[in-house]
Structure formats: structure tokens, C-alpha cells
DSSP file (Angstrom, degrees, kcal/mol; ACC not computed):
  #  RESIDUE AA STRUCTURE BP1 BP2  ACC     N-H-->O    O-->H-N    N-H-->O    O-->H-N    TCO  KAPPA ALPHA  PHI   PSI    X-CA   Y-CA   Z-CA
    1    1 A M     >        0   0    0      0, 0.0     4,-2.2     0, 0.0     5,-0.2   0.000 360.0 360.0 360.0 -43.9    3.6   -9.4    5.4
    2    2 A K  H  >  +     0   0    0      1,-0.2     4,-2.1     2,-0.2     5,-0.1   0.880 360.0  52.0 -59.9 -36.3    3.0   -5.6    4.9
    3    3 A T  H  4 S+     0   0    0      2,-0.2     4,-0.5     1,-0.2    -1,-0.2   0.879 108.1  49.8 -67.9 -38.2    5.0   -4.9    7.9
    4    4 A A  H >4 S+     0   0    0      1,-0.2     3,-0.6     2,-0.2     5,-0.4   0.878 112.5  48.1 -67.2 -37.5    8.0   -6.9    6.7
    5    5 A L  H >< S+     0   0    0     -4,-2.2     3,-1.3     1,-0.2    -2,-0.2   0.893 106.3  58.6 -69.9 -37.5    7.9   -5.1    3.3
    6    6 A N  T 3< S+     0   0    0     -4,-2.1    -1,-0.2     1,-0.3    -2,-0.2   0.568  84.9  79.0 -72.6  -8.8    7.6   -1.7    5.1
    7    7 A T  T <  S-     0   0    0     -3,-0.6    -1,-0.3    -4,-0.5    -2,-0.2   0.813  86.4-147.7 -66.8 -26.1   10.9   -2.3    6.9
    8    8 A R    <   +     0   0    0     -3,-1.3    -2,-0.1    -4,-0.3    -3,-0.1   0.621  53.0 133.1  68.8  16.6   12.7   -1.4    3.7
    9    9 A E    >>  -     0   0    0     -5,-0.4     4,-3.1     1,-0.1     3,-1.9  -0.864  52.9-149.6 -99.3 118.5   15.5   -3.8    4.7
   10   10 A P  H 3> S+     0   0    0      0, 0.0     4,-2.1     0, 0.0    -1,-0.1   0.807  95.7  60.8 -56.8 -30.9   16.6   -6.1    1.9
   11   11 A R  H 34 S+     0   0    0      1,-0.2    -2,-0.0     2,-0.2    -3,-0.0   0.691 115.5  34.2 -68.0 -16.7   17.5   -8.9    4.4
   12   12 A I  H <> S+     0   0    0     -3,-1.9     4,-1.5     2,-0.1    -1,-0.2   0.783 115.9  54.9 -99.8 -41.1   13.9   -9.0    5.5
   13   13 A I  H  X S+     0   0    0     -4,-3.1     4,-2.4     1,-0.2     5,-0.2   0.903 102.5  56.5 -63.6 -43.8   12.2   -8.1    2.2
   14   14 A C  H  X S+     0   0    0     -4,-2.1     4,-2.1     1,-0.2    -1,-0.2   0.921 109.7  43.1 -62.3 -47.8   13.9  -11.0    0.2
   15   15 A P  H  > S+     0   0    0      0, 0.0     4,-1.8     0, 0.0    -1,-0.2   0.848 112.8  55.6 -68.4 -26.9   12.6  -13.9    2.4
   16   16 A T  H  X S+     0   0    0     -4,-1.5     4,-2.3     2,-0.2    -2,-0.2   0.905 109.0  46.2 -63.3 -44.3    9.2  -12.1    2.5
   17   17 A L  H  X S+     0   0    0     -4,-2.4     4,-2.3     1,-0.2    -1,-0.2   0.883 111.1  52.1 -66.8 -40.1    9.0  -12.2   -1.2
   18   18 A K  H  X S+     0   0    0     -4,-2.1     4,-2.1    -5,-0.2    -1,-0.2   0.886 110.2  48.7 -63.1 -36.7   10.1  -15.8   -1.4
   19   19 A I  H  X S+     0   0    0     -4,-1.8     4,-2.6     2,-0.2     5,-0.2   0.919 110.4  51.7 -66.3 -44.3    7.4  -16.8    1.1
   20   20 A L  H  X S+     0   0    0     -4,-2.3     4,-2.0     1,-0.2    -2,-0.2   0.885 110.0  48.5 -61.6 -38.9    4.8  -14.9   -1.0
   21   21 A Q  H  X S+     0   0    0     -4,-2.3     4,-2.7     2,-0.2     5,-0.2   0.926 112.1  48.8 -63.8 -45.9    5.8  -16.6   -4.1
   22   22 A Q  H  X S+     0   0    0     -4,-2.1     4,-1.7     1,-0.2    -2,-0.2   0.889 110.1  52.6 -63.2 -39.5    5.7  -20.1   -2.4
   23   23 A M  H  X S+     0   0    0     -4,-2.6     4,-1.4     2,-0.2     7,-0.2   0.942 112.7  43.6 -61.6 -52.0    2.2  -19.2   -1.0
   24   24 A I  H  < S+     0   0    0     -4,-2.0     7,-0.4     1,-0.2     3,-0.3   0.935 115.2  48.6 -66.8 -42.1    0.8  -18.3   -4.4
   25   25 A L  H  < S+     0   0    0     -4,-2.7    -1,-0.2     1,-0.2    -2,-0.2   0.765 103.8  62.5 -66.6 -26.1    2.4  -21.3   -6.1
   26   26 A L  H  < S+     0   0    0     -4,-1.7    -1,-0.2     1,-0.3    -2,-0.2   0.903 123.8   5.6 -61.3 -45.5    1.1  -23.6   -3.4
   27   27 A S    >X  -     0   0    0     -4,-1.4     3,-1.9    -3,-0.3     4,-1.0  -0.923  61.0-146.3-148.8 119.8   -2.4  -22.8   -4.3
   28   28 A P  H 3> S+     0   0    0      0, 0.0     4,-1.5     0, 0.0     5,-0.2   0.754  99.1  65.9 -57.2 -24.8   -3.8  -20.7   -7.2
   29   29 A M  H 3> S+     0   0    0      1,-0.2     4,-2.0     2,-0.2     5,-0.1   0.802  93.0  60.5 -68.1 -26.2   -6.7  -19.5   -5.0
   30   30 A I  H <> S+     0   0    0     -3,-1.9     4,-1.7    -7,-0.2    -1,-0.2   0.892 102.3  53.0 -63.3 -39.7   -4.3  -17.7   -2.8
   31   31 A G  H  X S+     0   0    0     -4,-1.0     4,-0.5    -7,-0.4    -2,-0.2   0.915 110.3  45.0 -61.0 -41.6   -3.2  -15.6   -5.7
   32   32 A Q  H >< S+     0   0    0     -4,-1.5     3,-0.7    51,-0.3    -1,-0.2   0.844 110.7  55.9 -75.0 -29.4   -6.7  -14.6   -6.5
   33   33 A A  H 3< S+     0   0    0     -4,-2.0    -1,-0.2     1,-0.2    -2,-0.2   0.819 103.1  55.9 -67.3 -27.4   -7.4  -13.9   -2.8
   34   34 A L  H >< S+     0   0    0     -4,-1.7     3,-1.6     1,-0.2     4,-0.3   0.606  81.9  88.3 -80.8 -12.8   -4.5  -11.5   -2.6
   35   35 A V  G X< S+     0   0    0     -3,-0.7     3,-1.3    -4,-0.5     4,-0.3   0.849  83.8  54.1 -61.7 -34.4   -5.6   -9.2   -5.4
   36   36 A P  G 3  S+     0   0    0      0, 0.0    -1,-0.3     0, 0.0     3,-0.2   0.684 108.7  53.0 -71.3 -10.1   -7.7   -7.0   -3.2
   37   37 A Y  G X> S+     0   0    0     -3,-1.6     4,-1.8     1,-0.2     3,-1.5   0.385  76.4  99.7 -98.2   1.6   -4.6   -6.5   -1.0
   38   38 A Y  H <> S+     0   0    0     -3,-1.3     4,-3.1    -4,-0.3    -1,-0.2   0.865  76.2  60.1 -59.6 -33.7   -2.3   -5.4   -3.8
   39   39 A R  H 34 S+     0   0    0     -4,-0.3    -1,-0.3    -3,-0.2    -2,-0.1   0.753 109.5  44.2 -67.6 -20.2   -2.8   -1.7   -2.9
   40   40 A Q  H <4 S+     0   0    0     -3,-1.5     4,-0.2     2,-0.1    -1,-0.2   0.786 123.1  33.5 -89.0 -32.7   -1.3   -2.5    0.5
   41   41 A L  H >X S+     0   0    0     -4,-1.8     4,-0.8     1,-0.1     3,-0.6   0.826 106.9  63.2 -88.2 -36.3    1.6   -4.7   -0.7
   42   42 A L  H 3X S+     0   0    0     -4,-3.1     4,-2.5    -5,-0.2     5,-0.3   0.730  81.1  76.1 -76.7 -24.9    2.7   -3.2   -4.0
   43   43 A P  H 3> S+     0   0    0      0, 0.0     4,-1.5     0, 0.0    -1,-0.2   0.921 100.1  45.5 -54.0 -43.9    3.9    0.3   -3.0
   44   44 A M  H <> S+     0   0    0     -3,-0.6     4,-2.1    -4,-0.2    -2,-0.2   0.854 107.9  58.7 -67.0 -33.7    7.1   -1.2   -1.6
   45   45 A F  H  X S+     0   0    0     -4,-0.8     4,-1.0     1,-0.2    -1,-0.2   0.949 106.0  48.5 -56.9 -46.6    7.5   -3.3   -4.7
   46   46 A N  H  < S+     0   0    0     -4,-2.5     4,-0.3     1,-0.2     3,-0.3   0.848 109.6  53.2 -65.3 -31.9    7.5   -0.1   -6.8
   47   47 A L  H  < S+     0   0    0     -4,-1.5     3,-0.3    -5,-0.3    -1,-0.2   0.910 121.0  29.5 -72.2 -39.1   10.0    1.5   -4.5
   48   48 A F  H >< S+     0   0    0     -4,-2.1     3,-1.4     1,-0.2    -1,-0.2   0.328  88.9 101.9-100.8   5.7   12.5   -1.4   -4.8
   49   49 A R  T 3< S+     0   0    0     -4,-1.0    -1,-0.2    -3,-0.3    25,-0.2   0.821  87.2  42.5 -64.1 -34.2   11.7   -2.6   -8.2
   50   50 A G  T 3  S+     0   0    0     -4,-0.3     2,-1.9    -3,-0.3    -1,-0.3   0.321  82.6 112.0 -92.9   7.9   14.8   -0.9   -9.9
   51   51 A M    <   +     0   0    0     -3,-1.4    19,-2.0    19,-0.0     2,-0.3  -0.503  43.3 147.5 -86.2  70.9   17.1   -2.0   -7.0
   52   52 A N        -     0   0    0     -2,-1.9     2,-0.6    18,-0.2    -2,-0.0  -0.734  54.1-105.1-103.1 156.9   19.2   -4.4   -9.1
   53   53 A S        -     0   0    0     -2,-0.3     2,-1.0     1,-0.1     3,-0.1  -0.671  26.0-156.7 -81.7 122.8   22.9   -5.1   -8.5
   54   54 A N        +     0   0    0     -2,-0.6     3,-0.1     1,-0.1    -1,-0.1  -0.825  30.2 154.2-102.4 103.8   25.0   -3.5  -11.2
   55   55 A I    >   -     0   0    0     -2,-1.0     3,-2.0     1,-0.3    -1,-0.1   0.256  38.0-146.4-110.9  10.4   28.2   -5.6  -11.2
   56   56 A G  T 3  S-     0   0    0      1,-0.3    -1,-0.3    -3,-0.1    -3,-0.0  -0.355  70.0 -18.5  60.3-128.6   29.2   -5.0  -14.7
   57   57 A D  T 3  S+     0   0    0     -2,-0.1    -1,-0.3    -3,-0.1     2,-0.1   0.335 109.4 110.0 -97.6  13.5   30.9   -8.0  -16.2
   58   58 A A  S <  S-     0   0    0     -3,-2.0     2,-0.4     1,-0.1    -3,-0.1  -0.324  77.3 -95.3 -78.0 168.7   31.7   -9.7  -12.9
   59   59 A I        -     0   0    0     -2,-0.1     2,-1.0     1,-0.0    -1,-0.1  -0.700  25.8-136.6 -89.4 134.5   30.0  -12.8  -11.7
   60   60 A D    >   +     0   0    0     -2,-0.4     3,-1.0     1,-0.2     4,-0.2  -0.781  23.8 177.0 -89.4  99.2   27.0  -12.6   -9.4
   61   61 A Y  T 3  S+     0   0    0     -2,-1.0     3,-0.5     1,-0.2     4,-0.3   0.608  76.3  66.4 -79.7 -10.4   27.6  -15.3   -6.7
   62   62 A N  T 3>>S+     0   0    0      1,-0.2     5,-0.9     2,-0.1     4,-0.5   0.482  77.5  87.6 -83.4  -5.7   24.5  -14.2   -4.9
   63   63 A Q  T X45S+     0   0    0     -3,-1.0     3,-0.8     1,-0.2    -1,-0.2   0.882  83.9  54.6 -63.6 -35.8   22.3  -15.4   -7.8
   64   64 A R  T 345S+     0   0    0     -3,-0.5    -1,-0.2     1,-0.2    -2,-0.1   0.887 111.1  42.9 -67.8 -36.8   22.1  -18.9   -6.5
   65   65 A S  T 345S-     0   0    0     -4,-0.3    -1,-0.2    -3,-0.1    -2,-0.2   0.381 105.4-132.4 -90.7   4.3   20.8  -17.7   -3.1
   66   66 A R  T <<5 +     0   0    0     -3,-0.8    -3,-0.2    -4,-0.5   -48,-0.1   0.921  54.8 144.2  48.1  68.8   18.3  -15.2   -4.8
   67   67 A I      < +     0   0    0     -5,-0.9     2,-0.7   -52,-0.0    -1,-0.1   0.261  27.2 115.7-116.1   9.2   19.0  -12.1   -2.7
   68   68 A N     >  -     0   0    0     -6,-0.2     4,-2.1     1,-0.2     5,-0.2  -0.751  53.7-157.3 -82.1 116.7   18.8   -9.5   -5.4
   69   69 A V  H  > S+     0   0    0     -2,-0.7     4,-2.7     1,-0.2     5,-0.2   0.902  86.6  52.5 -63.2 -46.7   15.8   -7.4   -4.4
   70   70 A G  H  > S+     0   0    0    -19,-2.0     4,-1.9     1,-0.2    -1,-0.2   0.912 112.0  44.6 -58.7 -46.1   14.9   -6.1   -7.9
   71   71 A E  H  > S+     0   0    0      2,-0.2     4,-2.7   -20,-0.2    -1,-0.2   0.852 112.3  52.3 -63.2 -39.5   14.8   -9.5   -9.5
   72   72 A L  H  X S+     0   0    0     -4,-2.1     4,-2.9     1,-0.2     5,-0.2   0.931 108.8  51.0 -65.8 -44.3   12.8  -11.1   -6.7
   73   73 A I  H  X S+     0   0    0     -4,-2.7     4,-2.5     2,-0.2    -2,-0.2   0.920 110.2  47.1 -58.5 -44.9   10.3   -8.4   -7.0
   74   74 A M  H  X S+     0   0    0     -4,-1.9     4,-2.2     2,-0.2    -2,-0.2   0.926 113.8  49.7 -66.1 -42.3   10.0   -8.8  -10.8
   75   75 A E  H  X S+     0   0    0     -4,-2.7     4,-2.4     1,-0.2    -2,-0.2   0.937 112.1  48.6 -56.8 -45.3    9.6  -12.7  -10.2
   76   76 A T  H  X S+     0   0    0     -4,-2.9     4,-3.1     1,-0.2    -2,-0.2   0.899 109.3  51.3 -64.9 -42.9    7.0  -12.1   -7.6
   77   77 A L  H  X S+     0   0    0     -4,-2.5     4,-2.3    -5,-0.2    -1,-0.2   0.904 109.8  51.2 -61.3 -41.1    5.0   -9.7   -9.8
   78   78 A E  H  X S+     0   0    0     -4,-2.2     4,-2.5     2,-0.2    -2,-0.2   0.915 111.2  46.5 -61.7 -44.5    5.0  -12.2  -12.5
   79   79 A V  H  X S+     0   0    0     -4,-2.4     4,-2.6     1,-0.2     5,-0.3   0.941 111.4  51.8 -62.1 -46.0    3.7  -14.9  -10.3
   80   80 A M  H  X S+     0   0    0     -4,-3.1     4,-0.9     1,-0.2    -2,-0.2   0.877 112.5  46.1 -56.6 -37.9    1.2  -12.6   -8.9
   81   81 A E  H  < S+     0   0    0     -4,-2.3     4,-0.3    -5,-0.2     8,-0.3   0.911 112.8  49.6 -66.3 -45.6    0.0  -11.8  -12.4
   82   82 A Q  H  < S+     0   0    0     -4,-2.5     3,-0.3     1,-0.2    -2,-0.2   0.900 124.1  27.9 -62.0 -45.0   -0.1  -15.4  -13.6
   83   83 A F  H  < S+     0   0    0     -4,-2.6   -51,-0.3     1,-0.2    -1,-0.2   0.399 101.2  82.2-103.2   0.4   -2.0  -16.7  -10.7
   84   84 A G  S  < S-     0   0    0     -4,-0.9     3,-0.3     1,-0.3    -1,-0.2   0.431  90.0-127.0 -90.2   3.6   -4.1  -13.6   -9.6
   85   85 A G    >   -     0   0    0     -3,-0.3     3,-1.0    -4,-0.3     4,-0.5  -0.324  50.1 -36.3  84.5-165.9   -6.8  -14.0  -12.2
   86   86 A P  T 3  S+     0   0    0      0, 0.0     4,-0.5     0, 0.0     3,-0.3   0.836 135.5  47.2 -66.4 -34.9   -8.2  -11.6  -14.7
   87   87 A D  T 3> S+     0   0    0     -3,-0.3     4,-1.9     1,-0.2     5,-0.2   0.486  87.0  88.9 -85.7  -2.6   -7.9   -8.5  -12.5
   88   88 A A  H <> S+     0   0    0     -3,-1.0     4,-2.2    -7,-0.2     5,-0.2   0.926  87.4  46.8 -60.6 -49.8   -4.4   -9.1  -11.4
   89   89 A F  H  > S+     0   0    0     -4,-0.5     4,-2.9    -3,-0.3     5,-0.2   0.939 111.2  52.2 -63.2 -45.2   -2.6   -7.2  -14.2
   90   90 A I  H  > S+     0   0    0     -4,-0.5     4,-1.5     1,-0.2    -1,-0.2   0.894 113.0  44.9 -61.0 -39.6   -4.9   -4.2  -14.0
   91   91 A N  H  X S+     0   0    0     -4,-1.9     4,-1.2     2,-0.2    -1,-0.2   0.805 114.5  47.4 -72.9 -31.2   -4.3   -3.8  -10.3
   92   92 A I  H  X S+     0   0    0     -4,-2.2     4,-2.9     2,-0.2    -2,-0.2   0.921 112.1  51.1 -69.7 -44.5   -0.5   -4.3  -10.6
   93   93 A K  H  < S+     0   0    0     -4,-2.9    -2,-0.2     1,-0.2    -1,-0.2   0.816 107.2  54.1 -64.7 -35.4   -0.4   -1.8  -13.5
   94   94 A Y  H  < S+     0   0    0     -4,-1.5    -1,-0.2    -5,-0.2    -2,-0.2   0.902 117.2  35.9 -68.7 -36.7   -2.4    0.8  -11.3
   95   95 A M  H  < S+     0   0    0     -4,-1.2    -2,-0.2     1,-0.3    -1,-0.2   0.803 129.7  33.3 -84.1 -32.0    0.2    0.5   -8.5
   96   96 A I    ><  -     0   0    0     -4,-2.9     3,-2.1    -5,-0.1    -1,-0.3  -0.794  68.4-176.5-128.0  90.5    3.2    0.1  -10.7
   97   97 A P  T 3  S+     0   0    0      0, 0.0    -1,-0.1     0, 0.0    -4,-0.1   0.689  80.6  55.3 -61.5 -23.4    2.7    2.1  -13.8
   98   98 A T  T 3  S+     0   0    0      2,-0.1     2,-0.2   -52,-0.0    -5,-0.1   0.434  81.2 116.6 -90.4  -0.8    5.9    1.0  -15.5
   99   99 A Y    <   -     0   0    0     -3,-2.1     2,-0.4    -7,-0.2    -3,-0.0  -0.478  50.0-157.5 -72.4 138.8    5.1   -2.8  -15.1
  100  100 A E        -     0   0    0     -2,-0.2    -2,-0.1     1,-0.0    -1,-0.0  -0.910  26.2-100.9-115.3 145.7    4.7   -4.7  -18.4
  101  101 A S        -     0   0    0     -2,-0.4   -23,-0.1     1,-0.1    -1,-0.0  -0.293  16.3-152.9 -67.5 141.3    2.8   -8.0  -18.6
  102  102 A C  S    S+     0   0    0    -24,-0.1    -1,-0.1     2,-0.0   -24,-0.0   0.525  73.8  80.4 -90.8  -5.8    4.7  -11.2  -18.6
  103  103 A G              0   0    0      1,-0.1    -2,-0.0   -25,-0.0   -21,-0.0  -0.281 360.0 360.0 -90.5 177.9    1.9  -12.9  -20.5
  104  104 A P              0   0    0      0, 0.0    -1,-0.1     0, 0.0    -3,-0.0   0.523 360.0 360.0 -74.8 360.0    1.0  -12.9  -24.2
């Protein structure tokens, strides 16, 4: 997974993020088990976090296929925070200082 994220290719990163989300949603224990590995996974998240498509007032037809890297990273971070247990937010915030919690 780390190797796929380190390719820096959006066509590889997007499916990897979708797989990571599905793994975490499949079993909450997977989310907690990944927390110690956030330091290996999250640097690429921080790099591509702001990579959103600026299309102005046009229609984003790629929204259905979910290939916007910036949005996928935010979704994945939220899933990681929700299912990662009590230490997830602290670890995410350490690696991505501008991240804000999705919870109350």
C-alpha cells in the first residue's frame, strides 16, 4: 500500500485509497490496527490533500467515478479517524497539521 501511494500517480493512488477505505469499513479492527502505520502512509496524503479539481462553475462528471485525489484523501482521513480509535486523530494531526477533526 505504501509503495502504491509513493508512486505519486493519481491513477494508482485513487484505487489504493478506495481499497483502504473498504478495508477499514469492512472491520473496525483493521482501522485500529493501521494506526501504528499512519507515519508510513500519511506523508503522501499530506502531499496530495490539496489536489482538488478547480473547475469553476462547470459540472464535474468524474464525481461519480470518484477520481478526485483531494476529495478521496479527505474521505479516507475521515474514515481513518472514525474507525481508528482514540489515538487516530492525534496521529493524523501529527502527520497532517492542517487536518481538522470530522467528529464533534
